[in-house]
C-alpha positions, 0 to 999 in steps of 0.5 A: 613749195619749191622743194615739192617741185624739185628745185635745185638749191645747190647746182654745183652739188647737184652737178657733182652728184650727177657726175659721181652717180654716172661714174659709179654706173660706168665702173659697175658696168666696165670694171674700171674708171678709165672713162674715154674723154668723149664717152657719153652715157645712154642718157647723153650725159658727157661723163668723159668730159666730167671726169676730164674736168675733175682730173684737171681740178683735183687740187680744188676738190675737197678731201671728201670728194677725192676720197669718194672718187678714190673709192671708185678707183678713179684714174687721176692721170689718163697718160 
């Protein structure tokens, strides 16, 4: 019954997917993945904050996560 209600079994995976989907849209619209830190989507998702957090936690990401971001030409250093 919980599945029918859309219950999220893995909040961390859901947050990851939400960030990746938002980044995919950003790249499609802007042609790059250099997201300003204060950038929010039209749905008020704080994509800039998510990308900044991902950059700082790169050493903790799985190889699959890094590869997915690399496919979007993720900018690992904003400097």
